[in-house]
Structure formats: C-alpha cells, structure tokens
N, C-alpha and C positions, 0 to 999 in steps of 0.2 A: 522523442517521439516515433510513434509506430510510422511506417510506410503507410499509405493509403491502400495500397492491394493486402494489408496485413489486417487494417483497423482503421475503419470511417465512421465517425457519428453523421449520420445521415440527416436528422433531423429531431426536434425536440420540441414538447409543449402540450400542455394540458396535464401535466402529471407524469408523462411519458418519455422514453428517449428510444430513438428508432437508430440500431447499429447494426454495421456489418463488421462481422468477425470471420476474417478468411473470405469464402464465400456465401455465407449464411448471414441472412438479416433477420434480427431479434428485436423484438417490441418488450420492452420492460418498464416498471413504473420509476419514474424519478421525481420525489417529492418535492425537490428544490425547485423545479418548475412547474408548480401547479398554478392554474391562473394564467400563465405564459402561452401566448398564441403559438401556434405551430406555423412554422416558416414553409413547409411543402406538403400541405395533406394528402395530396395524391400519391405522394411516394409511402405511405404506411400501407398501402395495399400489395406491398411487395414483401412484407414479413413473412419470415419461413416458419417463426415460431414467437408466441404471446405468452407473457407471463402475466397470471392475476393474483395480487397478494389477496390472502384471508385473515382472519383475524388471529392475531399470536406471530405474525411476520411470516408465517410460511403460506405457501400457496398452489397454485396448479398451473404447469405447462400445457398448451395446445398449440400440437404442430400442424402446418400445412402440409400433407404429404407425406412422405418418409424423410426422416430426420435423424441424422447419427448420432449414436450414444456419446460419442469422444470425438473429436478432432482437434488440428493445432493452428497455432498462429505464431510467428517469429518476431523477436524485435532483437536484431543485432544476431549475436552467436547463440540468445537463449530461443529456446523453443518453449512453447507453455501447451500442456495439453487442456482443453474445455471440456467442460461437461456441464449438464443442467443439474443445480441443486433445488432444494426444498425452498431455500430463501431467494431464489431469485437469480443468485450469483453464477457465475461461468468460470471461475479461476484466475481471473485477472481483473484488475483493476487499470483501465485504459490511462486514466490521470495521472498514474504514478509513474508513465513512461519518462517525462518530463523529470521525475526526482531522479529514474535510475539513472538518465545521464550526468545528472549534475553529482550524484554520487560518483560515478565512474569519472568522471573531469578531477574532482578533488583529489580521488586516488592515486591517479596516474601521475599527479604533483608531487608525490611522496617518493621517497629514496629509497626508503625500508618499507618493506610488507608492513600494512598496519594491519591492529587488529579492529576488529568492527563487531559490535553487538548490535543484530537486529532482532527487536521486539516484536510481537505481534506479526511475525514474518509472513503470515499466511503461506501462498504457494510459490514463493522464494525470489520474486521478481529484483527486489532490492540484494537480496543475499548474493545470486547470481553474478549481478551487475558488479556489486563488490569484489566478487570472488575473481571474476575477468579482469577487473582493472588490479588485481594482484594483491587482494587483502586478503587475510587470514579471518574467517566468518564463522561466527556462533550464531546460528537461527533458532528462535525461539520461538514456539507457537502452543498454546494450551490445548490444542485439538491434534491428537495422534494421527486422526486421518489425514489433516491438512499437511500435518510434517509429511508423512508419508508423499502426499501429492506434490509436497515442493520437491521430494528427493528423487521422484518420478520426472518431473521437469528437468532436473539438472541430468538426469541418465539419458533423457531423449535429446536434451541439446548438448552432449557429447561432453559434459563439463563435471560429472562426477568424480573425477580424479582431482578436483580443484579442493585446498585446505578448508574443508567446511564442516564444521560439529553441527549436527541435527539433534534439536532438544526440545521434547515434548512437556513443557513445564509452564505454570503458571508466571507470568513476568515480573511480577511483583517478589513472589517468591525468590525466583532464580537470581535476581537483583540483588537482594540481601544476602543469597549464600556466595555470590561473587565477592562481595564487600568484604565477608568474613574471611572467605579463603586468601584475601591479598589479592585478585586478580584484578587487572588494569585494563580498560581499552582506550584507543586513540580515537574513537567513534561511535557514535549512537545513532541507530534507525529507529524509528518509533512511527507506528499507524495504529494507535490505540482505538477499538470500538466504543462507542456510548457505553455498553453494557454488554457482559459476559460472564463464564463462569470459568473457574481453574479447573484443572483433573482432582483435584481434591475439596471440590465445593466451594472455593475461594468464589466471593463475589469481586466484579469488578464494576466499579460505577467512575466512570471518568469524571464528572465534577467533583467527586470526593476523592479518588485516588491519583489523579495525575498529576498533583502537586508534590506527593509523595514521592512518585516512582522519578518524576524528573531530579526531585533532591538525589534520589540514589544514583541515577544517571550521573550527575553533578561529581558525585563522589568518586564515582566508578573509572569517570576520565580526568579527574584532578590533576593537574600537573603535565598531563600527556596530550589533552584535548587538542583533536584538529577540527572537527566538526560535530555538529549535532544535528539531526533533521528530525522533524515531527510533523505529522498529518492529521489533520483533524477532519471528521465530518458531522459534528455535535453542532446542529442547530443552537444558536447564541452565542458560540465561541467564534469572533470575530477576529481577525490579524491583530488587530493592538491588544486584545483580551490574549492571546496566545501568545504573543511577543512578552506582555509582561509577565505571563508564568513561567517562561522559559528563564528570563533575566534575574527574575526572583531565586529561580532553582541554582543560575549559574554563576551570579553575582558578576564582578567585574574581573574574574580571574582570566589568566591568559590573554588579555587585551582583545577577547575576540567581540565580533560585531553579529548583532541579531537582526535578520530581515525578515519580514512575514509579507505575502501576498495571498489573494485566492487562488485557488486552483481552479483551472477551468478546462473545456474541452471545446474545440472550435467545430463548429458543423460543415458540412458541405456545401451549406449556402453561407457560411461566414459570420453565424452568431456563435457566442460563447455561453456554452452552459455550466453555470456555475456546478462545482464537484468536490467542495470543502475548501481548504484552507492548508498553507504551508507555512512553516516556519524553520528558519535557518541560521544556526550559528556558525559562524566560522572564523578560524584564527587565522590572521593575515600571514601570508608568506615572508 
C-alpha cells in the first residue's frame, strides 16, 4: 500500500475519482463508479487539475494555476515519475500497490533468485517490486515510450543496477518466442488491457486472446511455477470467471491454488472504490 503522504483516494462518485498524488490533487474519470454518490462533495473544489475524456479515449487536462510537467511519488524503495498523458493516466495505477507487496512477499520466501516474467509491464511497479525482492525480471511492454518510462523509474529509484531486462515487444509474440527458445520462468505477472496494439500491428483483445496467453504462460512455467498473478479491469470479467480462465490454463499441476478477489482502493472517508479484479495462483511452500 502507498503511505497517505504519497497517495490518497480522497473521494469518488458520479463517474469520477478525486486523488492526491504527493501534494497534487487530481480529478479524473472513473467509469466504475458511475451512478455512485460522492461522499464529500466539498472536497472536489480543491482539485489542482482535471481531466475530461473525449471521443476515442483521449481527452484534455485543465489545471488550476501552475501545474508541474513531472513530479514523483514513492512506494518503499521505488520512486515513480508522474506526468499527464493524453488518455488520463499519470504513470501509476495505485490499486496495484497491494499486488506489488504480495509479489515481494512471495519472492522473499524463495531461497534462490526466481526468474519472473512481467507482461504488460507499464511503468515498472511490479518489475521493480520483484527485483527489489531478489528476482531476475524480464519486463515486457508493447510501447517503447512506456518501457523507457519504466527504465527511468528504475534509475531515479537507484535500482537500475538490478537484474532486469527491458523489452519492447508484443506480449503474445514474446511468450511464443520464449517457449520456442526453451526459456522457463518461476513466476508470471500480467496486467493486460481490454484492447491494444503491438509494435508490428498485432491486435490484442482480452476477451479473445487472454486464454491463449495464459496457456502460453502455463507452458513457460510448467514444472517450476511458484506463482502467477493476473489483474484485469475489463467490465464483465468478475472473480469467478477470471479464476476459471486461470485454472483452465494451468490445470491442477504443481498442486497450486487459485484465489480471486475484487481490487479496491479505500477512500479517505472509508468507502471502497472498485478498481478491477485480481487472480493469484500460488504453489504452497
């Protein structure tokens, strides 16, 4: 979890979320809470910047007064550089912090350095958490600029000397190539989008391609799998369905167990904002 001085969900409702990243308060869309009443309507007047989404997913930022182009927040030994993007993202998904902590906990219990594959690695939160916990990590994301952002986070965190390979590649293509090469991993981390494009024009549709990718990940970890963690923000994929997809791909090998639960972020007022679903497969020690 982030400490409150680094990140806090102030309030949410009416299809939006009010968050503080460091000292800056951000008002952004949150489709999952459309129709939910705001808990503290007065707090929204304190926003430093607001994002309004337009057709096609992109949108416009409007700031109150001066607003920095870049700033940072921290989680443990990790520092994240934040900046406004055309789609309303800032460079970190706060709901993932609980998963970073879980990944680190699993890896600290391993005697030998684990080989971890992080697919759809974004700006490197899971990658850095795994590397700090002693793993050798392969970080894969289809966007070169996002991979560069992740490497920058490693540098400003003072973690660029850790054993991390940074790869700009389509996740499915990379997984198939690794399988042909005979490479194997002890753990896989996945945070796939609902829809996306690869470097060579590959089209990713989660509803169509996720089962195939999970099957590849099962093969890449066969016989040595310690854990697999999958997060999803696609409407309609509830915990039971996500668990079934993972179990279908991994079967009953290695005597592992799958658990799923909703991802949420607790607001300052004590309410939980839905933020996706997480499925975790783990082999008992």
